[in-house]
The first five atom37 places (N, CA, C, CB, O) and aatype in JSON, in Angstrom:
{
  "aatype": [12, 16, 7, 6, 14, 1, 14, 1, 10, 10, 9, 0, 11, 0, 17, 10, 7, 7, 0, 7, 10, 19, 19, 7, 10, 0, 7, 9, 0, 10, 2, 19, 1, 17, 10, 19, 17, 4, 0, 9, 7, 10, 10, 7, 9, 0, 19, 10, 10, 1, 13, 19, 11, 16, 1, 3, 0, 7, 16, 7, 11, 7, 6, 16],
  "atom_mask": [
    [1, 1, 1, 1, 1],
    [1, 1, 1, 1, 1],
    [1, 1, 1, 0, 1],
    [1, 1, 1, 1, 1],
    [1, 1, 1, 1, 1],
    [1, 1, 1, 1, 1],
    [1, 1, 1, 1, 1],
    [1, 1, 1, 1, 1],
    [1, 1, 1, 1, 1],
    [1, 1, 1, 1, 1],
    [1, 1, 1, 1, 1],
    [1, 1, 1, 1, 1],
    [1, 1, 1, 1, 1],
    [1, 1, 1, 1, 1],
    [1, 1, 1, 1, 1],
    [1, 1, 1, 1, 1],
    [1, 1, 1, 0, 1],
    [1, 1, 1, 0, 1],
    [1, 1, 1, 1, 1],
    [1, 1, 1, 0, 1],
    [1, 1, 1, 1, 1],
    [1, 1, 1, 1, 1],
    [1, 1, 1, 1, 1],
    [1, 1, 1, 0, 1],
    [1, 1, 1, 1, 1],
    [1, 1, 1, 1, 1],
    [1, 1, 1, 0, 1],
    [1, 1, 1, 1, 1],
    [1, 1, 1, 1, 1],
    [1, 1, 1, 1, 1],
    [1, 1, 1, 1, 1],
    [1, 1, 1, 1, 1],
    [1, 1, 1, 1, 1],
    [1, 1, 1, 1, 1],
    [1, 1, 1, 1, 1],
    [1, 1, 1, 1, 1],
    [1, 1, 1, 1, 1],
    [1, 1, 1, 1, 1],
    [1, 1, 1, 1, 1],
    [1, 1, 1, 1, 1],
    [1, 1, 1, 0, 1],
    [1, 1, 1, 1, 1],
    [1, 1, 1, 1, 1],
    [1, 1, 1, 0, 1],
    [1, 1, 1, 1, 1],
    [1, 1, 1, 1, 1],
    [1, 1, 1, 1, 1],
    [1, 1, 1, 1, 1],
    [1, 1, 1, 1, 1],
    [1, 1, 1, 1, 1],
    [1, 1, 1, 1, 1],
    [1, 1, 1, 1, 1],
    [1, 1, 1, 1, 1],
    [1, 1, 1, 1, 1],
    [1, 1, 1, 1, 1],
    [1, 1, 1, 1, 1],
    [1, 1, 1, 1, 1],
    [1, 1, 1, 0, 1],
    [1, 1, 1, 1, 1],
    [1, 1, 1, 0, 1],
    [1, 1, 1, 1, 1],
    [1, 1, 1, 0, 1],
    [1, 1, 1, 1, 1],
    [1, 1, 1, 1, 1]
  ],
  "atom_positions": [
    [[10.33, 22.55, -48.11], [10.02, 22.88, -46.71], [10.01, 24.15, -46.29], [10.82, 22.3, -45.91], [11.08, 24.69, -45.99]],
    [[8.98, 24.72, -46.21], [8.86, 26.2, -45.97], [8.33, 26.14, -44.71], [7.98, 27.07, -46.98], [7.52, 25.25, -44.44]],
    [[8.71, 27.06, -43.78], [8.23, 27.26, -42.43], [8.9, 28.08, -41.67], [0.0, 0.0, 0.0], [9.61, 28.92, -42.24]],
    [[8.84, 28.05, -40.3], [9.59, 28.97, -39.52], [11.04, 28.48, -39.54], [9.02, 29.07, -38.08], [11.25, 27.27, -39.47]],
    [[12.16, 29.42, -39.63], [13.43, 29.16, -39.36], [13.54, 28.65, -37.91], [14.23, 30.34, -39.62], [13.0, 29.13, -36.91]],
    [[14.49, 27.41, -38.01], [14.49, 26.89, -36.59], [15.79, 27.38, -36.04], [14.37, 25.26, -36.48], [16.76, 27.62, -36.76]],
    [[15.78, 27.54, -34.61], [17.16, 28.17, -34.14], [18.3, 27.18, -34.36], [17.14, 28.59, -32.54], [18.1, 25.98, -34.58]],
    [[19.48, 27.75, -34.28], [20.82, 26.93, -34.6], [20.89, 25.89, -33.19], [22.4, 28.13, -34.77], [21.28, 24.72, -33.27]],
    [[20.51, 26.44, -32.1], [20.68, 25.66, -31.06], [19.81, 24.31, -31.07], [20.44, 26.47, -29.94], [20.17, 23.25, -30.56]],
    [[18.74, 24.53, -31.65], [17.86, 23.25, -31.6], [18.26, 22.43, -32.62], [16.36, 23.48, -31.75], [17.87, 21.27, -32.51]],
    [[18.98, 22.72, -33.68], [19.33, 21.8, -34.76], [20.5, 21.31, -34.17], [19.51, 22.39, -36.24], [20.75, 20.13, -34.37]],
    [[21.33, 22.03, -33.43], [22.73, 21.44, -32.95], [22.42, 20.47, -31.89], [23.8, 22.57, -32.35], [23.26, 19.58, -31.82]],
    [[21.36, 20.38, -30.96], [20.63, 19.38, -30.05], [20.6, 18.16, -30.72], [19.2, 19.77, -29.66], [21.18, 17.11, -30.45]],
    [[19.72, 18.48, -31.79], [19.15, 17.22, -32.35], [20.35, 16.53, -33.03], [17.89, 17.5, -33.42], [20.47, 15.31, -32.93]],
    [[21.31, 17.33, -33.76], [22.09, 16.39, -34.45], [23.22, 15.52, -33.52], [22.78, 17.21, -35.56], [23.75, 14.45, -33.85]],
    [[23.44, 16.33, -32.19], [24.34, 15.75, -31.18], [23.51, 14.65, -30.34], [24.95, 16.95, -30.21], [24.09, 13.79, -29.68]],
    [[22.19, 14.75, -30.4], [21.3, 13.39, -29.64], [21.37, 12.41, -30.66], [0.0, 0.0, 0.0], [21.72, 11.26, -30.38]],
    [[21.05, 12.76, -31.91], [21.29, 11.57, -33.07], [22.38, 10.84, -33.01], [0.0, 0.0, 0.0], [22.46, 9.62, -32.84]],
    [[23.4, 11.81, -33.18], [24.93, 11.16, -33.33], [25.16, 10.18, -32.08], [26.23, 12.45, -33.3], [25.44, 8.98, -32.2]],
    [[25.01, 10.83, -30.94], [25.03, 10.17, -29.76], [24.37, 8.65, -29.71], [0.0, 0.0, 0.0], [24.95, 7.62, -29.36]],
    [[23.18, 8.77, -30.11], [22.3, 7.52, -30.21], [23.03, 6.41, -31.09], [20.84, 7.9, -30.9], [23.27, 5.28, -30.67]],
    [[23.36, 6.9, -32.43], [24.07, 6.04, -33.55], [25.17, 5.54, -32.97], [24.48, 6.78, -34.83], [25.43, 4.33, -33.02]],
    [[25.93, 6.42, -32.38], [27.56, 6.17, -32.13], [27.24, 5.15, -30.74], [28.72, 7.96, -31.71], [27.94, 4.13, -30.76]],
    [[26.49, 5.22, -29.81], [26.26, 4.35, -28.64], [25.65, 3.05, -29.18], [0.0, 0.0, 0.0], [25.97, 2.07, -28.51]],
    [[24.92, 2.82, -30.14], [24.28, 1.61, -30.47], [25.41, 1.02, -31.22], [22.89, 1.74, -31.28], [25.69, -0.15, -30.96]],
    [[26.11, 1.64, -32.1], [27.05, 0.93, -32.64], [28.5, 0.39, -31.63], [27.39, 1.81, -33.8], [29.33, -0.45, -31.97]],
    [[28.48, 0.92, -30.76], [29.79, 0.87, -29.75], [29.16, -0.41, -29.08], [0.0, 0.0, 0.0], [29.93, -1.35, -28.87]],
    [[27.75, -0.54, -28.7], [27.41, -1.68, -27.98], [27.36, -2.85, -28.75], [26.26, -1.52, -27.35], [27.66, -3.95, -28.3]],
    [[26.89, -2.58, -30.15], [27.05, -3.79, -31.13], [28.43, -4.28, -31.39], [26.49, -3.44, -32.47], [28.8, -5.45, -31.33]],
    [[28.99, -3.47, -31.62], [30.62, -3.78, -31.76], [31.59, -4.27, -30.65], [31.26, -2.57, -32.15], [32.69, -4.8, -30.78]],
    [[30.8, -3.93, -29.38], [31.45, -4.24, -28.14], [32.72, -3.16, -28.04], [31.92, -5.88, -28.13], [33.85, -3.54, -27.73]],
    [[32.43, -1.85, -28.33], [33.76, -1.21, -28.2], [33.48, -0.21, -27.11], [34.34, -0.52, -29.59], [32.57, 0.6, -27.27]],
    [[34.22, -0.21, -26.0], [33.91, 0.51, -25.04], [34.07, 2.03, -25.38], [34.64, 0.06, -23.99], [33.16, 2.81, -25.11]],
    [[35.19, 2.44, -25.95], [35.69, 3.97, -26.02], [34.61, 4.41, -27.02], [37.42, 4.27, -26.61], [34.31, 5.6, -26.89]],
    [[34.03, 3.81, -27.88], [32.76, 4.29, -28.57], [31.8, 4.7, -27.98], [32.23, 3.51, -29.24], [31.28, 5.79, -28.21]],
    [[31.35, 3.75, -26.98], [30.07, 4.07, -26.04], [30.49, 5.14, -25.09], [29.52, 2.72, -25.13], [29.6, 5.76, -24.51]],
    [[31.54, 5.38, -24.9], [31.97, 6.68, -24.12], [31.84, 7.98, -24.77], [33.37, 6.62, -23.75], [31.36, 9.0, -24.28]],
    [[32.38, 7.78, -26.08], [32.07, 9.02, -26.93], [30.71, 9.19, -27.09], [32.66, 8.99, -28.29], [30.36, 10.37, -27.11]],
    [[29.82, 8.33, -27.21], [28.34, 8.51, -27.32], [27.84, 9.05, -26.13], [27.61, 7.25, -27.62], [27.01, 9.96, -26.17]],
    [[28.29, 8.53, -24.93], [27.83, 9.37, -23.51], [28.24, 10.97, -23.62], [28.73, 8.67, -22.02], [27.49, 11.89, -23.3]],
    [[29.35, 11.09, -24.05], [29.97, 12.61, -24.28], [28.95, 13.38, -25.22], [0.0, 0.0, 0.0], [28.37, 14.43, -24.93]],
    [[28.85, 12.76, -26.22], [27.85, 13.5, -27.16], [26.52, 13.92, -26.77], [27.6, 12.73, -28.23], [25.97, 14.99, -27.04]],
    [[25.98, 12.7, -25.93], [24.63, 13.06, -25.28], [24.61, 13.85, -24.33], [23.97, 12.09, -24.81], [23.64, 14.6, -24.23]],
    [[25.81, 13.91, -23.21], [25.94, 14.92, -22.41], [25.8, 16.25, -22.75], [0.0, 0.0, 0.0], [25.1, 17.1, -22.21]],
    [[26.68, 16.38, -23.89], [26.72, 17.81, -24.54], [25.39, 18.3, -24.92], [27.59, 17.85, -25.82], [25.06, 19.46, -24.69]],
    [[24.55, 17.38, -25.53], [23.36, 17.66, -25.98], [22.3, 18.03, -24.89], [22.99, 16.6, -26.75], [21.33, 18.77, -25.02]],
    [[22.74, 17.29, -23.67], [21.68, 17.53, -22.63], [22.04, 18.95, -22.02], [21.65, 16.31, -21.45], [21.16, 19.78, -21.82]],
    [[23.35, 19.17, -21.72], [23.87, 20.63, -21.28], [23.3, 21.67, -22.17], [25.5, 20.78, -21.36], [22.95, 22.71, -21.63]],
    [[23.13, 21.53, -23.61], [22.76, 22.6, -24.37], [21.34, 23.01, -24.16], [22.99, 22.3, -25.71], [20.91, 24.06, -24.63]],
    [[20.61, 22.17, -23.44], [19.29, 22.52, -23.05], [19.05, 23.61, -21.92], [18.68, 21.31, -22.66], [17.97, 24.07, -21.56]],
    [[20.24, 23.9, -21.48], [20.37, 24.66, -20.28], [20.87, 26.1, -20.58], [21.31, 23.93, -19.32], [20.93, 26.99, -19.74]],
    [[21.3, 26.22, -22.18], [21.8, 27.51, -22.4], [20.63, 28.49, -22.81], [22.91, 27.45, -23.46], [19.71, 28.09, -23.53]],
    [[20.69, 29.73, -22.36], [19.76, 30.6, -22.58], [20.45, 31.36, -23.98], [19.46, 31.52, -21.19], [21.59, 31.69, -24.29]],
    [[19.13, 31.46, -24.6], [19.42, 32.49, -25.61], [18.6, 33.75, -25.58], [19.27, 31.92, -26.9], [17.48, 33.8, -25.08]],
    [[19.31, 34.87, -26.21], [18.62, 36.07, -26.06], [17.83, 36.5, -26.76], [19.18, 36.88, -25.97], [18.27, 36.98, -27.81]],
    [[16.37, 36.52, -26.54], [15.25, 36.87, -27.06], [14.75, 38.37, -26.8], [14.38, 35.95, -26.63], [14.55, 38.75, -25.65]],
    [[14.57, 39.14, -27.83], [14.1, 40.46, -27.61], [13.08, 40.54, -27.17], [14.05, 41.17, -28.48], [12.18, 39.82, -27.58]],
    [[12.85, 41.56, -26.04], [11.42, 41.7, -25.43], [10.9, 40.71, -24.38], [0.0, 0.0, 0.0], [9.72, 40.74, -24.03]],
    [[11.82, 39.79, -23.85], [11.56, 38.91, -22.99], [12.02, 39.06, -21.2], [12.16, 37.84, -23.67], [11.73, 38.4, -20.2]],
    [[13.01, 40.5, -21.49], [13.39, 40.67, -19.97], [12.36, 41.22, -19.15], [0.0, 0.0, 0.0], [11.35, 41.79, -19.55]],
    [[12.75, 40.99, -17.86], [11.78, 41.65, -16.99], [11.9, 43.2, -17.06], [11.96, 41.17, -15.54], [12.87, 43.89, -17.37]],
    [[10.67, 43.55, -16.69], [10.54, 44.89, -16.86], [10.09, 45.4, -17.94], [0.0, 0.0, 0.0], [9.57, 46.51, -17.9]],
    [[10.2, 44.64, -19.26], [9.8, 45.1, -20.25], [8.33, 45.11, -20.72], [10.49, 44.62, -20.96], [7.63, 44.23, -20.21]],
    [[7.64, 46.03, -21.7], [6.26, 45.66, -21.8], [6.16, 45.58, -23.46], [5.18, 46.83, -21.0], [5.1, 45.28, -24.0]]
  ]
}
């Protein structure tokens, strides 16, 4: 698998989202409420990471 390196933040969001989904489905299937709350927490962190700004060189205002 060769290609562009993916940013760490994208990988973290993907893992948190996937883990939240799996944990949530397991919590629903097993009827374990605390597991569902853990899944909500994981998914919440994944959503919050969407708003984290990364520093890209040359994208600031006034730069040409």
